[in-house]
Biopython code that builds the backbone (N, CA, C, O; Angstrom):
import numpy as np
from Bio.PDB.StructureBuilder import StructureBuilder

atoms = [
    (1, "MET", "N", (41.577, 42.190, -54.546)),
    (1, "MET", "CA", (42.136, 43.307, -53.809)),
    (1, "MET", "C", (41.013, 44.031, -53.077)),
    (1, "MET", "O", (39.973, 44.334, -53.662)),
    (2, "LYS", "N", (41.232, 44.306, -51.792)),
    (2, "LYS", "CA", (40.220, 44.977, -50.990)),
    (2, "LYS", "C", (40.189, 46.469, -51.298)),
    (2, "LYS", "O", (41.187, 47.064, -51.701)),
    (3, "SER", "N", (39.015, 47.049, -51.096)),
    (3, "SER", "CA", (38.875, 48.493, -51.272)),
    (3, "SER", "C", (39.518, 49.211, -50.085)),
    (3, "SER", "O", (39.795, 48.601, -49.052)),
    (4, "ILE", "N", (39.744, 50.487, -50.244)),
    (4, "ILE", "CA", (40.309, 51.284, -49.158)),
    (4, "ILE", "C", (39.394, 51.239, -47.944)),
    (4, "ILE", "O", (39.874, 51.133, -46.815)),
    (5, "LEU", "N", (38.086, 51.318, -48.156)),
    (5, "LEU", "CA", (37.145, 51.262, -47.034)),
    (5, "LEU", "C", (37.232, 49.933, -46.300)),
    (5, "LEU", "O", (37.176, 49.900, -45.071)),
    (6, "GLU", "N", (37.369, 48.835, -47.040)),
    (6, "GLU", "CA", (37.505, 47.521, -46.399)),
    (6, "GLU", "C", (38.809, 47.441, -45.599)),
    (6, "GLU", "O", (38.824, 46.930, -44.479)),
    (7, "GLU", "N", (39.883, 47.939, -46.170)),
    (7, "GLU", "CA", (41.164, 47.943, -45.464)),
    (7, "GLU", "C", (41.091, 48.799, -44.201)),
    (7, "GLU", "O", (41.629, 48.427, -43.158)),
    (8, "LEU", "N", (40.422, 49.945, -44.304)),
    (8, "LEU", "CA", (40.248, 50.819, -43.145)),
    (8, "LEU", "C", (39.423, 50.121, -42.073)),
    (8, "LEU", "O", (39.782, 50.150, -40.895)),
    (9, "PHE", "N", (38.329, 49.500, -42.469)),
    (9, "PHE", "CA", (37.465, 48.778, -41.531)),
    (9, "PHE", "C", (38.220, 47.643, -40.848)),
    (9, "PHE", "O", (38.058, 47.421, -39.648)),
    (10, "ASP", "N", (39.034, 46.934, -41.599)),
    (10, "ASP", "CA", (39.790, 45.803, -41.055)),
    (10, "ASP", "C", (40.963, 46.239, -40.178)),
    (10, "ASP", "O", (41.639, 45.404, -39.576)),
    (11, "GLY", "N", (41.200, 47.539, -40.110)),
    (11, "GLY", "CA", (42.294, 48.039, -39.280)),
    (11, "GLY", "C", (43.655, 47.962, -39.936)),
    (11, "GLY", "O", (44.679, 48.063, -39.260)),
    (12, "ASN", "N", (43.676, 47.784, -41.248)),
    (12, "ASN", "CA", (44.944, 47.667, -41.962)),
    (12, "ASN", "C", (45.523, 49.012, -42.389)),
    (12, "ASN", "O", (46.655, 49.084, -42.867)),
    (13, "ILE", "N", (44.752, 50.062, -42.216)),
    (13, "ILE", "CA", (45.226, 51.402, -42.561)),
    (13, "ILE", "C", (45.275, 52.207, -41.270)),
    (13, "ILE", "O", (44.247, 52.451, -40.638)),
    (14, "ASN", "N", (46.463, 52.612, -40.892)),
    (14, "ASN", "CA", (46.643, 53.416, -39.692)),
    (14, "ASN", "C", (47.585, 54.563, -40.036)),
    (14, "ASN", "O", (48.803, 54.419, -39.933)),
    (15, "PRO", "N", (47.023, 55.708, -40.446)),
    (15, "PRO", "CA", (47.863, 56.818, -40.895)),
    (15, "PRO", "C", (48.908, 57.250, -39.874)),
    (15, "PRO", "O", (50.019, 57.627, -40.248)),
    (16, "ALA", "N", (48.566, 57.200, -38.597)),
    (16, "ALA", "CA", (49.518, 57.646, -37.578)),
    (16, "ALA", "C", (50.788, 56.800, -37.587)),
    (16, "ALA", "O", (51.860, 57.296, -37.240)),
    (17, "GLU", "N", (50.684, 55.548, -37.975)),
    (17, "GLU", "CA", (51.854, 54.672, -38.030)),
    (17, "GLU", "C", (52.581, 54.759, -39.367)),
    (17, "GLU", "O", (53.752, 54.393, -39.458)),
    (18, "LEU", "N", (51.905, 55.236, -40.396)),
    (18, "LEU", "CA", (52.481, 55.236, -41.737)),
    (18, "LEU", "C", (53.077, 56.573, -42.158)),
    (18, "LEU", "O", (53.886, 56.633, -43.084)),
    (19, "ILE", "N", (52.677, 57.643, -41.478)),
    (19, "ILE", "CA", (53.123, 58.972, -41.890)),
    (19, "ILE", "C", (54.534, 59.232, -41.377)),
    (19, "ILE", "O", (54.803, 59.146, -40.179)),
    (20, "ILE", "N", (55.414, 59.547, -42.294)),
    (20, "ILE", "CA", (56.774, 59.959, -41.955)),
    (20, "ILE", "C", (57.010, 61.280, -42.682)),
    (20, "ILE", "O", (57.015, 61.323, -43.912)),
    (21, "PRO", "N", (57.205, 62.357, -41.920)),
    (21, "PRO", "CA", (57.415, 63.650, -42.569)),
    (21, "PRO", "C", (58.582, 63.611, -43.555)),
    (21, "PRO", "O", (59.604, 62.974, -43.303)),
    (22, "ARG", "N", (58.412, 64.292, -44.662)),
    (22, "ARG", "CA", (59.454, 64.339, -45.692)),
    (22, "ARG", "C", (60.384, 65.529, -45.518)),
    (22, "ARG", "O", (61.363, 65.676, -46.249)),
    (23, "ASN", "N", (60.072, 66.370, -44.553)),
    (23, "ASN", "CA", (60.913, 67.523, -44.289)),
    (23, "ASN", "C", (62.312, 67.030, -43.910)),
    (23, "ASN", "O", (62.443, 66.219, -42.993)),
    (24, "PRO", "N", (63.351, 67.498, -44.591)),
    (24, "PRO", "CA", (64.703, 67.005, -44.310)),
    (24, "PRO", "C", (65.184, 67.327, -42.892)),
    (24, "PRO", "O", (66.156, 66.734, -42.424)),
    (25, "GLU", "N", (64.529, 68.240, -42.219)),
    (25, "GLU", "CA", (64.919, 68.596, -40.857)),
    (25, "GLU", "C", (64.309, 67.658, -39.811)),
    (25, "GLU", "O", (64.677, 67.728, -38.638)),
    (26, "TYR", "N", (63.387, 66.785, -40.216)),
    (26, "TYR", "CA", (62.657, 65.941, -39.264)),
    (26, "TYR", "C", (63.572, 64.989, -38.496)),
    (26, "TYR", "O", (63.571, 64.994, -37.265)),
    (27, "ARG", "N", (64.339, 64.188, -39.192)),
    (27, "ARG", "CA", (65.197, 63.194, -38.514)),
    (27, "ARG", "C", (66.295, 63.855, -37.671)),
    (27, "ARG", "O", (66.504, 63.446, -36.529)),
    (28, "PRO", "N", (67.003, 64.863, -38.196)),
    (28, "PRO", "CA", (67.998, 65.526, -37.345)),
    (28, "PRO", "C", (67.377, 66.153, -36.089)),
    (28, "PRO", "O", (67.980, 66.133, -35.016)),
    (29, "LEU", "N", (66.189, 66.699, -36.229)),
    (29, "LEU", "CA", (65.510, 67.287, -35.072)),
    (29, "LEU", "C", (65.209, 66.224, -34.024)),
    (29, "LEU", "O", (65.421, 66.447, -32.832)),
    (30, "ASN", "N", (64.717, 65.074, -34.461)),
    (30, "ASN", "CA", (64.422, 63.994, -33.519)),
    (30, "ASN", "C", (65.692, 63.437, -32.885)),
    (30, "ASN", "O", (65.687, 63.053, -31.716)),
    (31, "ARG", "N", (66.776, 63.392, -33.652)),
    (31, "ARG", "CA", (68.056, 62.967, -33.095)),
    (31, "ARG", "C", (68.511, 63.941, -32.006)),
    (31, "ARG", "O", (69.006, 63.532, -30.956)),
    (32, "LYS", "N", (68.332, 65.235, -32.277)),
    (32, "LYS", "CA", (68.709, 66.267, -31.305)),
    (32, "LYS", "C", (67.859, 66.139, -30.037)),
    (32, "LYS", "O", (68.375, 66.283, -28.929)),
    (33, "ILE", "N", (66.574, 65.874, -30.194)),
    (33, "ILE", "CA", (65.696, 65.680, -29.036)),
    (33, "ILE", "C", (66.174, 64.492, -28.212)),
    (33, "ILE", "O", (66.274, 64.586, -26.989)),
    (34, "SER", "N", (66.466, 63.383, -28.869)),
    (34, "SER", "CA", (66.946, 62.183, -28.160)),
    (34, "SER", "C", (68.254, 62.456, -27.431)),
    (34, "SER", "O", (68.423, 62.056, -26.279)),
    (35, "ASP", "N", (69.177, 63.136, -28.100)),
    (35, "ASP", "CA", (70.459, 63.461, -27.475)),
    (35, "ASP", "C", (70.269, 64.375, -26.265)),
    (35, "ASP", "O", (70.934, 64.210, -25.242)),
    (36, "THR", "N", (69.363, 65.333, -26.388)),
    (36, "THR", "CA", (69.107, 66.261, -25.288)),
    (36, "THR", "C", (68.467, 65.545, -24.104)),
    (36, "THR", "O", (68.793, 65.833, -22.952)),
    (37, "ILE", "N", (67.567, 64.625, -24.379)),
    (37, "ILE", "CA", (66.955, 63.843, -23.296)),
    (37, "ILE", "C", (68.024, 63.040, -22.564)),
    (37, "ILE", "O", (68.018, 62.973, -21.334)),
    (38, "LEU", "N", (68.940, 62.431, -23.310)),
    (38, "LEU", "CA", (70.030, 61.680, -22.670)),
    (38, "LEU", "C", (70.922, 62.593, -21.828)),
    (38, "LEU", "O", (71.389, 62.197, -20.760)),
    (39, "MET", "N", (71.154, 63.809, -22.309)),
    (39, "MET", "CA", (71.949, 64.761, -21.550)),
    (39, "MET", "C", (71.269, 65.080, -20.216)),
    (39, "MET", "O", (71.917, 65.108, -19.170)),
    (40, "TRP", "N", (69.941, 65.322, -20.268)),
    (40, "TRP", "CA", (69.204, 65.628, -19.040)),
    (40, "TRP", "C", (69.150, 64.421, -18.111)),
    (40, "TRP", "O", (69.100, 64.583, -16.892)),
    (41, "LYS", "N", (69.159, 63.236, -18.660)),
    (41, "LYS", "CA", (69.166, 62.030, -17.819)),
    (41, "LYS", "C", (70.439, 61.984, -16.978)),
    (41, "LYS", "O", (70.417, 61.566, -15.820)),
    (42, "ASP", "N", (71.544, 62.417, -17.573)),
    (42, "ASP", "CA", (72.814, 62.446, -16.842)),
    (42, "ASP", "C", (72.870, 63.582, -15.821)),
    (42, "ASP", "O", (73.506, 63.444, -14.776)),
    (43, "LYS", "N", (72.207, 64.706, -16.119)),
    (43, "LYS", "CA", (72.292, 65.885, -15.252)),
    (43, "LYS", "C", (71.315, 65.855, -14.079)),
    (43, "LYS", "O", (71.615, 66.374, -13.005)),
    (44, "LEU", "N", (70.149, 65.251, -14.285)),
    (44, "LEU", "CA", (69.094, 65.296, -13.270)),
    (44, "LEU", "C", (69.137, 64.071, -12.368)),
    (44, "LEU", "O", (69.679, 63.022, -12.717)),
    (45, "SER", "N", (68.546, 64.249, -11.200)),
    (45, "SER", "CA", (68.375, 63.082, -10.328)),
    (45, "SER", "C", (67.376, 62.144, -10.992)),
    (45, "SER", "O", (66.647, 62.536, -11.903)),
    (46, "GLU", "N", (67.354, 60.915, -10.530)),
    (46, "GLU", "CA", (66.424, 59.938, -11.109)),
    (46, "GLU", "C", (64.977, 60.420, -10.977)),
    (46, "GLU", "O", (64.184, 60.289, -11.909)),
    (47, "HIS", "N", (64.642, 60.980, -9.806)),
    (47, "HIS", "CA", (63.281, 61.479, -9.568)),
    (47, "HIS", "C", (62.948, 62.644, -10.504)),
    (47, "HIS", "O", (61.878, 62.670, -11.111)),
    (48, "ASP", "N", (63.872, 63.609, -10.618)),
    (48, "ASP", "CA", (63.634, 64.762, -11.487)),
    (48, "ASP", "C", (63.522, 64.343, -12.951)),
    (48, "ASP", "O", (62.691, 64.868, -13.692)),
    (49, "PHE", "N", (64.360, 63.400, -13.362)),
    (49, "PHE", "CA", (64.293, 62.934, -14.743)),
    (49, "PHE", "C", (62.967, 62.223, -15.007)),
    (49, "PHE", "O", (62.398, 62.352, -16.091)),
    (50, "GLN", "N", (62.477, 61.479, -14.027)),
    (50, "GLN", "CA", (61.187, 60.807, -14.176)),
    (50, "GLN", "C", (60.072, 61.841, -14.340)),
    (50, "GLN", "O", (59.160, 61.649, -15.144)),
    (51, "GLU", "N", (60.143, 62.931, -13.584)),
    (51, "GLU", "CA", (59.152, 64.003, -13.729)),
    (51, "GLU", "C", (59.243, 64.646, -15.111)),
    (51, "GLU", "O", (58.221, 64.970, -15.717)),
    (52, "LEU", "N", (60.465, 64.830, -15.607)),
    (52, "LEU", "CA", (60.650, 65.378, -16.951)),
    (52, "LEU", "C", (60.041, 64.444, -17.991)),
    (52, "LEU", "O", (59.362, 64.901, -18.910)),
    (53, "GLU", "N", (60.277, 63.146, -17.857)),
    (53, "GLU", "CA", (59.697, 62.177, -18.794)),
    (53, "GLU", "C", (58.174, 62.219, -18.760)),
    (53, "GLU", "O", (57.528, 62.123, -19.804)),
    (54, "GLU", "N", (57.597, 62.361, -17.565)),
    (54, "GLU", "CA", (56.137, 62.453, -17.455)),
    (54, "GLU", "C", (55.621, 63.698, -18.161)),
    (54, "GLU", "O", (54.586, 63.653, -18.826)),
    (55, "LEU", "N", (56.341, 64.815, -18.021)),
    (55, "LEU", "CA", (55.963, 66.043, -18.716)),
    (55, "LEU", "C", (56.053, 65.856, -20.229)),
    (55, "LEU", "O", (55.161, 66.277, -20.966)),
    (56, "LEU", "N", (57.121, 65.230, -20.683)),
    (56, "LEU", "CA", (57.276, 64.980, -22.118)),
    (56, "LEU", "C", (56.187, 64.047, -22.642)),
    (56, "LEU", "O", (55.719, 64.213, -23.768)),
    (57, "ASP", "N", (55.781, 63.071, -21.834)),
    (57, "ASP", "CA", (54.682, 62.179, -22.224)),
    (57, "ASP", "C", (53.379, 62.954, -22.366)),
    (57, "ASP", "O", (52.613, 62.721, -23.301)),
    (58, "LEU", "N", (53.125, 63.884, -21.431)),
    (58, "LEU", "CA", (51.917, 64.710, -21.524)),
    (58, "LEU", "C", (51.947, 65.548, -22.793)),
    (58, "LEU", "O", (50.935, 65.684, -23.481)),
    (59, "ARG", "N", (53.113, 66.108, -23.099)),
    (59, "ARG", "CA", (53.253, 66.913, -24.313)),
    (59, "ARG", "C", (53.005, 66.057, -25.556)),
    (59, "ARG", "O", (52.369, 66.506, -26.509)),
    (60, "SER", "N", (53.505, 64.840, -25.537)),
    (60, "SER", "CA", (53.305, 63.922, -26.655)),
    (60, "SER", "C", (51.825, 63.596, -26.834)),
    (60, "SER", "O", (51.328, 63.533, -27.958)),
    (61, "GLN", "N", (51.128, 63.390, -25.722)),
    (61, "GLN", "CA", (49.687, 63.118, -25.793)),
    (61, "GLN", "C", (48.950, 64.311, -26.389)),
    (61, "GLN", "O", (48.060, 64.145, -27.223)),
    (62, "SER", "N", (49.324, 65.514, -25.957)),
    (62, "SER", "CA", (48.710, 66.730, -26.483)),
    (62, "SER", "C", (48.973, 66.866, -27.980)),
    (62, "SER", "O", (48.065, 67.190, -28.746)),
    (63, "ASP", "N", (50.214, 66.619, -28.398)),
    (63, "ASP", "CA", (50.561, 66.691, -29.821)),
    (63, "ASP", "C", (49.777, 65.668, -30.637)),
    (63, "ASP", "O", (49.350, 65.959, -31.755)),
    (64, "SER", "N", (49.587, 64.474, -30.083)),
    (64, "SER", "CA", (48.824, 63.430, -30.780)),
    (64, "SER", "C", (47.369, 63.842, -30.954)),
    (64, "SER", "O", (46.773, 63.601, -32.003)),
    (65, "MET", "N", (46.797, 64.463, -29.924)),
    (65, "MET", "CA", (45.410, 64.931, -30.022)),
    (65, "MET", "C", (45.279, 66.003, -31.098)),
    (65, "MET", "O", (44.312, 66.013, -31.860)),
    (66, "TYR", "N", (46.255, 66.904, -31.158)),
    (66, "TYR", "CA", (46.234, 67.951, -32.167)),
    (66, "TYR", "C", (46.387, 67.354, -33.566)),
    (66, "TYR", "O", (45.691, 67.758, -34.498)),
    (67, "ALA", "N", (47.296, 66.396, -33.708)),
    (67, "ALA", "CA", (47.499, 65.751, -35.011)),
    (67, "ALA", "C", (46.236, 65.034, -35.458)),
    (67, "ALA", "O", (45.875, 65.080, -36.634)),
    (68, "GLU", "N", (45.558, 64.367, -34.518)),
    (68, "GLU", "CA", (44.313, 63.671, -34.855)),
    (68, "GLU", "C", (43.253, 64.663, -35.313)),
    (68, "GLU", "O", (42.572, 64.431, -36.312)),
    (69, "ALA", "N", (43.111, 65.773, -34.583)),
    (69, "ALA", "CA", (42.121, 66.786, -34.963)),
    (69, "ALA", "C", (42.456, 67.382, -36.330)),
    (69, "ALA", "O", (41.557, 67.630, -37.133)),
    (70, "SER", "N", (43.739, 67.612, -36.596)),
    (70, "SER", "CA", (44.159, 68.148, -37.895)),
    (70, "SER", "C", (43.861, 67.168, -39.018)),
    (70, "SER", "O", (43.416, 67.566, -40.095)),
    (71, "PHE", "N", (44.109, 65.882, -38.767)),
    (71, "PHE", "CA", (43.834, 64.850, -39.760)),
    (71, "PHE", "C", (42.343, 64.806, -40.083)),
    (71, "PHE", "O", (41.955, 64.775, -41.251)),
    (72, "VAL", "N", (41.509, 64.803, -39.041)),
    (72, "VAL", "CA", (40.058, 64.741, -39.239)),
    (72, "VAL", "C", (39.586, 65.974, -40.003)),
    (72, "VAL", "O", (38.793, 65.857, -40.938)),
    (73, "TYR", "N", (40.067, 67.155, -39.613)),
    (73, "TYR", "CA", (39.663, 68.371, -40.302)),
    (73, "TYR", "C", (40.104, 68.339, -41.766)),
    (73, "TYR", "O", (39.330, 68.699, -42.654)),
    (74, "GLY", "N", (41.337, 67.911, -42.021)),
    (74, "GLY", "CA", (41.833, 67.829, -43.396)),
    (74, "GLY", "C", (41.016, 66.870, -44.240)),
    (74, "GLY", "O", (40.740, 67.136, -45.410)),
    (75, "PHE", "N", (40.631, 65.749, -43.639)),
    (75, "PHE", "CA", (39.812, 64.771, -44.343)),
    (75, "PHE", "C", (38.450, 65.377, -44.684)),
    (75, "PHE", "O", (37.975, 65.244, -45.812)),
    (76, "LYS", "N", (37.824, 66.043, -43.708)),
    (76, "LYS", "CA", (36.523, 66.680, -43.948)),
    (76, "LYS", "C", (36.637, 67.774, -45.002)),
    (76, "LYS", "O", (35.776, 67.897, -45.872)),
    (77, "LEU", "N", (37.695, 68.562, -44.921)),
    (77, "LEU", "CA", (37.889, 69.631, -45.895)),
    (77, "LEU", "C", (38.019, 69.063, -47.305)),
    (77, "LEU", "O", (37.446, 69.604, -48.251)),
    (78, "ALA", "N", (38.772, 67.975, -47.444)),
    (78, "ALA", "CA", (38.912, 67.339, -48.754)),
    (78, "ALA", "C", (37.557, 66.872, -49.276)),
    (78, "ALA", "O", (37.259, 67.008, -50.463)),
    (79, "LEU", "N", (36.741, 66.321, -48.379)),
    (79, "LEU", "CA", (35.411, 65.875, -48.802)),
    (79, "LEU", "C", (34.529, 67.052, -49.194)),
    (79, "LEU", "O", (33.795, 66.976, -50.179)),
    (80, "TRP", "N", (34.596, 68.142, -48.430)),
    (80, "TRP", "CA", (33.810, 69.326, -48.786)),
    (80, "TRP", "C", (34.220, 69.851, -50.157)),
    (80, "TRP", "O", (33.373, 70.258, -50.952)),
    (81, "ILE", "N", (35.525, 69.838, -50.429)),
    (81, "ILE", "CA", (36.016, 70.292, -51.731)),
    (81, "ILE", "C", (35.499, 69.373, -52.835)),
    (81, "ILE", "O", (35.055, 69.852, -53.879)),
    (82, "MET", "N", (35.550, 68.068, -52.616)),
    (82, "MET", "CA", (35.056, 67.121, -53.620)),
    (82, "MET", "C", (33.563, 67.317, -53.871)),
    (82, "MET", "O", (33.112, 67.294, -55.016)),
    (83, "ILE", "N", (32.802, 67.509, -52.800)),
    (83, "ILE", "CA", (31.359, 67.716, -52.952)),
    (83, "ILE", "C", (31.099, 68.988, -53.741)),
    (83, "ILE", "O", (30.250, 69.006, -54.633)),
    (84, "GLU", "N", (31.825, 70.052, -53.418)),
    (84, "GLU", "CA", (31.637, 71.311, -54.126)),
    (84, "GLU", "C", (31.974, 71.160, -55.608)),
    (84, "GLU", "O", (31.250, 71.663, -56.467)),
    (85, "VAL", "N", (33.057, 70.478, -55.900)),
    (85, "VAL", "CA", (33.463, 70.277, -57.293)),
    (85, "VAL", "C", (32.428, 69.433, -58.035)),
    (85, "VAL", "O", (32.064, 69.746, -59.168)),
    (86, "MET", "N", (31.958, 68.368, -57.396)),
    (86, "MET", "CA", (31.037, 67.444, -58.059)),
    (86, "MET", "C", (29.629, 68.019, -58.217)),
    (86, "MET", "O", (28.952, 67.744, -59.208)),
    (87, "THR", "N", (29.188, 68.819, -57.239)),
    (87, "THR", "CA", (27.814, 69.326, -57.285)),
    (87, "THR", "C", (27.712, 70.738, -57.826)),
    (87, "THR", "O", (26.645, 71.166, -58.266)),
    (88, "GLY", "N", (28.809, 71.456, -57.794)),
    (88, "GLY", "CA", (28.764, 72.853, -58.198)),
    (88, "GLY", "C", (28.214, 73.747, -57.100)),
    (88, "GLY", "O", (28.137, 74.964, -57.269)),
    (89, "GLU", "N", (27.828, 73.148, -55.971)),
    (89, "GLU", "CA", (27.328, 73.927, -54.838)),
    (89, "GLU", "C", (28.504, 74.612, -54.157)),
    (89, "GLU", "O", (29.536, 73.994, -53.896)),
    (90, "THR", "N", (28.330, 75.891, -53.876)),
    (90, "THR", "CA", (29.410, 76.606, -53.200)),
    (90, "THR", "C", (29.097, 76.871, -51.737)),
    (90, "THR", "O", (29.975, 77.300, -50.989)),
    (91, "GLU", "N", (27.863, 76.623, -51.313)),
    (91, "GLU", "CA", (27.502, 76.849, -49.912)),
    (91, "GLU", "C", (27.028, 75.546, -49.308)),
    (91, "GLU", "O", (25.937, 75.064, -49.612)),
    (92, "LEU", "N", (27.852, 74.985, -48.456)),
    (92, "LEU", "CA", (27.507, 73.749, -47.762)),
    (92, "LEU", "C", (27.400, 74.040, -46.278)),
    (92, "LEU", "O", (28.113, 74.894, -45.751)),
    (93, "SER", "N", (26.523, 73.339, -45.617)),
    (93, "SER", "CA", (26.457, 73.493, -44.163)),
    (93, "SER", "C", (27.550, 72.641, -43.553)),
    (93, "SER", "O", (27.733, 71.490, -43.949)),
    (94, "HIS", "N", (28.266, 73.181, -42.612)),
    (94, "HIS", "CA", (29.389, 72.467, -41.983)),
    (94, "HIS", "C", (28.934, 71.966, -40.654)),
    (94, "HIS", "O", (29.706, 71.332, -39.935)),
]
sb = StructureBuilder()
sb.init_structure("model")
sb.init_model(0)
sb.init_chain("A")
sb.init_seg("    ")
for serial, (resi, resn, name, xyz) in enumerate(atoms, 1):
    if name == "N":
        sb.init_residue(resn, " ", resi, " ")
    sb.init_atom(name, np.array(xyz, "f"), 0.0, 1.0, " ", f" {name:<3s}", serial, name[0])
structure = sb.get_structure()
């Protein structure tokens, strides 16, 4: 069995693909978003709907960047906590 580091190096661990929120409101919210997008597709011209999709894509890219930064910060914070617990040091340089 490979270690977590080996799996990560080999590209077998991709948190962005594996994380599914457990909040019970997550799936209904996404269903509502999909339904609303379909509604706007019917209401808008093809050109206007394409512009809306481009805006939504930009928003998705922004959300992904924020999620990545949050993941990295959370990972670093967990490591800082582990170091503090293991060493007893309470002041670490960040």
